[in-house]
Residue, then its C-alpha position, 0 to 999 in steps of 0.5 A: m500500500d502506498k502513501n496515497e492509497l493509505i490516505r485515500r482509505v483514511s479520508l473515506m473515514e472523514d476523520r481529519y485527525a486520523l488523516e493528519g496522523c497518517r500523513n505525519l507517520f507514513r514512511e516509504g518502504y514500510g508495510y502497513k496493515k489495516a487496524g482499528v480501535v473502538i472506544t466507547k462510553l467515554v465520559q468526563e471524569e466529573g460526570f462519572s457515577h461510580s458503583l456503590f461498591s467501587d473501591m474509591t481509594a484504589l481509584e484515587k491511587e490509579s488516578k494519581l499514578s496516571s497523573s504522575i506518569d503523564s508529568i514524567h513523560k512531559a518532563f523527560g519524554r515518552g517511555a521514560v517510565l513504564l508500568g511493569s506489565q509493559g516491560n522493556g523488551e530486555i527481560k526474558m523469561s527464565r526457561e531452565h525449569q520449563s516443563p517438557h512439552y509431552t503433547t507437542l514435541w516428539s523428543d519430550i515424550p518419555t521412552v520406556s524399555v522393558r528388559 
C-alpha cells in the first residue's frame, strides 16, 4: 500500500485527525496493515457515577499514578517510565525449569524399555 492509497482509505473515514496522523507517520518502504480501535462510553471524569461498591481509594491511587506518569513523560519524554506489565523488551523469561512439552514435541515424550 502506498502513501496515497493509505490516505485515500483514511479520508473515506472523514476523520481529519486520523488523516493528519497518517500523513505525519507514513514512511516509504514500510508495510502497513489495516487496524482499528473502538472506544466507547467515554465520559468526563466529573460526570462519572461510580458503583456503590467501587473501591474509591484504589481509584484515587490509579488516578494519581496516571497523573504522575503523564508529568514524567512531559518532563523527560515518552517511555521514560513504564508500568511493569509493559516491560522493556530486555527481560526474558527464565526457561531452565520449563516443563517438557509431552503433547507437542516428539523428543519430550518419555521412552520406556522393558528388559
